[in-house]
C-alpha positions in Angstrom: 71.3 180.8 123.7 70.9 177.6 124.8 68.5 179.0 128.6 66.4 180.7 126.6 65.3 178.3 123.7 64.5 175.8 127.1 63.1 179.1 129.0 60.1 179.6 126.7 59.4 175.8 126.3 59.0 175.2 129.5 57.9 178.8 131.3 54.3 177.1 132.7 56.5 176.4 136.2 58.0 172.9 135.8 60.7 172.2 138.0 62.5 170.1 135.4 63.5 170.6 132.3 63.8 167.0 131.1 59.8 168.1 130.6 60.7 169.6 128.2 60.5 166.0 125.9 57.3 165.4 127.3 56.1 169.0 126.1 57.5 167.4 122.7 56.3 164.5 122.5 52.6 165.7 123.4 53.5 168.4 120.5 54.3 165.8 117.6 51.0 164.0 119.0 49.1 166.9 117.2 50.8 166.1 114.8 48.8 163.9 111.1 51.2 160.7 112.3 50.6 160.7 116.3 53.3 160.4 119.1 51.2 158.1 121.8 52.9 158.6 125.0 55.1 155.7 126.1 58.3 155.4 127.7 60.4 154.0 124.9 59.2 157.5 122.9 60.4 159.8 125.7 63.7 157.8 125.3 64.3 157.8 121.5 63.4 162.1 122.0 66.0 162.7 124.2 68.5 160.7 122.4 67.8 162.7 118.9 67.3 166.3 120.5 69.2 168.1 122.7 67.4 170.2 125.2 67.5 173.4 123.6 66.6 171.7 120.1 63.5 169.9 122.1 62.9 173.8 123.5 62.8 175.1 119.6 60.9 172.2 118.3 58.0 173.4 120.3 57.9 176.0 118.2 57.7 174.6 114.9 54.6 172.9 113.1 54.1 169.9 110.4 54.0 172.8 108.0 56.8 174.9 106.8 56.8 178.1 108.6 59.4 181.0 107.3 62.1 181.4 109.6 61.4 185.4 110.7 58.0 184.1 111.7 59.0 181.4 114.3 61.2 183.8 115.8 58.6 186.4 116.6 56.0 183.0 118.1 59.0 182.4 120.3 60.1 185.5 120.8 63.7 185.1 119.7 65.8 186.9 118.3 66.3 185.6 114.4 70.1 184.8 114.5 69.8 183.1 118.3 67.6 180.7 116.1 69.0 179.9 113.1 71.8 178.1 113.9 69.4 176.1 116.7 67.5 175.5 113.8 69.9 174.3 110.9 72.0 171.9 113.5 68.4 170.0 113.7 68.4 170.2 109.7 71.5 168.4 109.9 70.7 165.9 112.6 67.4 165.5 110.3 64.7 166.6 112.9 63.7 169.2 110.5 63.3 169.6 107.0 64.7 172.7 105.7 63.0 174.2 102.0 64.8 177.1 100.3 62.4 179.3 98.5 62.5 182.9 96.4 59.3 184.9 96.9 58.5 188.0 95.0 62.5 188.4 94.6 63.2 187.5 98.2 65.0 184.4 99.4 63.2 182.8 102.6 63.9 179.9 104.7 61.1 177.9 105.6 61.5 175.0 108.5 58.5 171.8 109.4 59.3 169.9 112.1 59.1 165.9 110.8 56.9 163.7 112.4 57.2 160.6 114.3 56.6 159.0 110.3 57.6 159.3 108.0 60.3 161.3 109.6 62.1 160.6 113.2 61.5 157.0 112.5 62.9 157.1 108.8 66.0 159.2 109.6 67.1 157.3 112.9 68.2 154.8 111.0 68.5 156.1 107.3 72.5 156.4 106.6 72.3 152.1 107.9 75.5 152.8 111.0 75.2 150.7 113.3 76.4 152.0 116.4 76.0 152.1 120.3 73.1 154.8 119.3 71.7 153.5 116.6 71.1 150.1 118.7 69.4 152.1 121.2 67.4 153.5 119.1 66.2 150.5 117.3 65.0 149.0 120.6 63.1 152.1 121.4 61.6 152.1 118.5 60.7 148.3 118.2 59.2 148.5 121.9 57.6 152.0 120.7 55.7 150.1 118.2 54.5 147.4 120.0 53.2 149.7 123.5 51.0 151.5 121.3 52.3 153.5 118.2 51.5 150.8 115.7 48.0 150.7 115.9 47.9 154.5 116.2 49.1 154.5 112.4 45.1 152.8 111.8 43.3 155.4 110.6 40.3 155.8 109.1 41.5 155.5 105.9 44.5 153.4 104.7 47.5 155.6 104.4 49.0 153.2 102.3 48.5 151.8 99.4 50.1 148.7 97.5 51.5 149.1 93.7 51.6 145.8 92.0 55.1 144.5 90.8 55.5 146.1 87.4 56.3 142.8 85.4 53.3 140.8 86.8 50.8 143.3 85.4 49.7 142.5 81.6 50.8 145.4 78.9 47.1 145.0 77.5 46.0 146.4 80.3 45.0 149.9 81.2 47.4 151.2 84.1 47.4 154.6 84.9 50.0 156.5 86.5 49.8 156.4 89.8 49.7 152.7 89.8 53.4 151.2 88.4 56.4 152.5 90.0 58.2 153.2 86.9 55.6 155.7 86.2 55.8 157.0 89.8 59.4 157.6 89.7 59.0 159.7 86.1 57.4 162.6 88.2 60.8 164.0 89.5 64.2 164.5 88.3 65.8 163.3 91.7 65.8 160.5 94.1 68.1 159.0 96.9 67.6 156.1 98.7 68.2 154.9 102.2 68.1 152.2 104.2 65.1 150.5 105.5 63.3 151.9 109.0 62.0 148.6 109.7 63.8 145.9 108.4 67.2 147.8 109.2 65.9 148.9 113.2 65.2 145.0 113.4 68.4 144.1 112.7 70.0 146.1 115.1 67.7 145.0 117.4 68.5 141.7 116.6 65.5 140.5 114.8 66.6 140.3 110.8 65.1 138.7 108.3 68.3 139.1 106.5 66.6 140.4 103.4 68.6 144.1 101.6 67.5 146.7 103.6 68.7 150.1 101.0 65.8 150.0 99.0 63.3 152.9 100.4 63.3 155.9 98.2 62.2 159.7 98.3 61.8 161.9 95.8 62.0 165.9 94.3 62.6 168.6 96.8 61.9 166.1 99.8 65.2 163.5 98.4 67.7 167.2 97.9 67.1 167.9 101.3 67.8 164.2 102.2 70.8 164.1 100.2 72.3 167.7 101.2 72.2 166.6 104.8 73.8 163.3 104.7 70.6 161.2 105.2 70.4 159.8 101.5 72.5 158.4 98.6 71.5 159.9 95.3 70.4 157.6 92.7 68.9 158.0 89.5 66.0 156.7 87.5 68.4 153.6 86.0 69.5 152.6 89.2 65.8 153.2 90.9 64.5 150.7 88.8 67.7 148.5 89.7 67.1 148.7 93.3 62.7 147.7 92.6 63.9 144.8 90.4 66.3 143.6 93.2 63.5 144.4 96.0 60.9 141.8 93.9 63.4 139.4 93.5 63.7 139.4 97.4 60.0 139.1 97.5 59.6 142.6 98.8 56.1 144.9 98.1 56.1 148.3 97.2 54.4 150.9 98.8 53.4 154.4 99.0 51.1 156.8 100.2 47.3 156.9 99.3 47.0 159.3 97.0 47.5 159.9 93.2 49.6 162.9 93.9 51.8 161.3 96.2 54.7 160.1 95.4 57.6 161.2 97.2 58.2 158.6 99.4 58.5 154.6 97.9 59.3 151.5 100.5 59.6 148.3 99.8 58.0 146.0 102.3 58.4 142.5 104.0 55.4 141.2 106.0 58.6 140.2 108.6 59.5 143.1 109.9 57.5 146.6 107.9 55.2 148.3 110.0 52.8 148.5 107.0 52.3 145.0 106.2 52.2 143.9 110.1 49.3 146.7 110.4 47.3 144.3 108.0 47.4 141.7 111.0 45.1 144.4 113.2 43.0 145.2 110.4 42.4 143.7 107.5 42.2 146.9 105.4 44.9 149.0 107.3 46.3 149.4 103.3 45.1 149.8 101.1 44.9 146.9 98.3 46.1 147.9 94.5 43.0 147.7 91.3 44.6 144.1 90.8 43.8 140.6 91.7 45.6 137.5 91.1 43.6 135.0 89.5 45.2 131.6 88.7 44.7 129.2 85.3 43.8 125.7 87.2 45.0 123.7 84.4 48.5 125.9 84.5 48.9 125.2 88.1 51.2 122.3 89.2 50.7 122.6 92.5 55.0 123.8 93.4 53.4 125.9 96.3 55.9 128.5 95.2 53.6 131.4 95.3 52.6 130.4 98.7 55.7 130.7 100.0 56.0 134.0 98.4 52.7 135.6 99.6 53.1 138.2 101.8 50.2 137.8 103.1 49.5 134.0 103.8 46.4 134.9 100.8 47.6 131.3 98.9 46.5 127.7 99.7 46.5 124.5 98.5 45.5 121.9 100.6 44.8 118.8 98.8 43.1 120.1 96.3 42.9 123.3 93.9 45.0 126.4 94.4 43.0 129.2 95.8 43.7 132.7 96.2 41.4 134.6 99.2 40.0 138.0 97.6 39.5 139.0 101.5 43.6 138.8 101.7 45.0 139.2 97.9 46.3 142.9 98.2 47.4 142.6 94.5 51.6 143.0 94.9 52.0 140.3 92.0 54.8 138.5 94.1 53.3 135.4 92.9 52.6 136.6 89.5 56.2 136.9 88.7 57.1 134.0 90.4 55.2 131.4 89.1 57.3 128.8 86.5 54.1 128.0 84.5 52.5 131.1 84.6 49.4 129.9 85.7 48.8 133.1 88.2 48.3 136.3 86.4 46.9 139.9 87.9 43.4 140.7 86.6 41.2 143.6 87.7 39.1 143.8 90.9 35.6 143.9 90.5 35.3 146.5 93.3 38.0 148.6 94.3 38.4 152.1 96.3 40.7 154.6 94.3 43.1 156.7 96.0 42.3 160.0 97.3 43.1 162.4 94.8 45.4 165.0 96.9 47.1 164.7 100.1 44.7 166.3 101.8 41.7 164.5 101.3 43.9 161.8 102.5 44.8 162.8 105.9 41.4 163.7 106.8 39.9 161.2 105.9 42.7 159.5 107.8 42.0 162.0 111.0 38.4 160.2 111.4 40.4 157.1 112.9 38.5 157.4 116.2 35.1 157.6 114.3 36.6 154.0 112.1 
């Protein structure tokens, strides 16, 4: 069985079966969130995929495809392909959906991209062992060697949503702008460990902040739960965890489209890829519709807001408190930490609305070479 899949993957006369990982890296590089060339990604793929699984991955795409069509694509028997794909689903390398169409049950599979996908599932369970420690070192190296910059597209892929308590109830808030409203769309949720902080912890550079704080919702959450890669949580616990993240000074981040709420991260500037990307490109992450403003008469110059700001956008050097309009991402963390309520969120004068759909976002982000 393994030989048949491998030969179908490397039937171009390659001398080494290890070349299947090179092919897999190139295949993943065609996905929306790419996989640029580096030795570290090959190391990651060798750990995550057996050669047989890597060969099978080459007939998969980033869209769900029915298993019979996949078998035809790879010139394989369905009964040969299914157990391989199921093992890959158990390892969270592929995302499986079961649907019923015209009364017929169908199995659909897609290959997970580097992110959201292989990166997150490498550390989702929070385990520490030699394998996860090695993966952590490789992912950290991969981010620094070019994968991080490859995330900077023609449009911000993610956006900030403000801490719920930081928003004045008199202001009009759209459902896609508030975490509590976003999670109401779904009847199932799981929490996983943050891959950014967990990988930093495993590689010896942790900031020490809580890691079990990232969420998936809906069908993806069910899949993660069924395969043991996420802990099921109800809406009450989701809100409790979000409250803990706010106290820890973490920023809520979701996809930059109104319909995209299947995942939610809570990020720190010291470990997290999305906030670190701002250092390379100030508009790498979409800001919320709000910006912090200060009422100078109430400010006691305690400095708590400056310490808490994740983008170093608050300064007070021999004078009044200043909040940088350019740097402020509108997360609201300064608002909830101010002891005198001197800071509040107000609507930005200029603001780029999130894309309506994920498809529109992907199309705009893919223009990265022209940006």
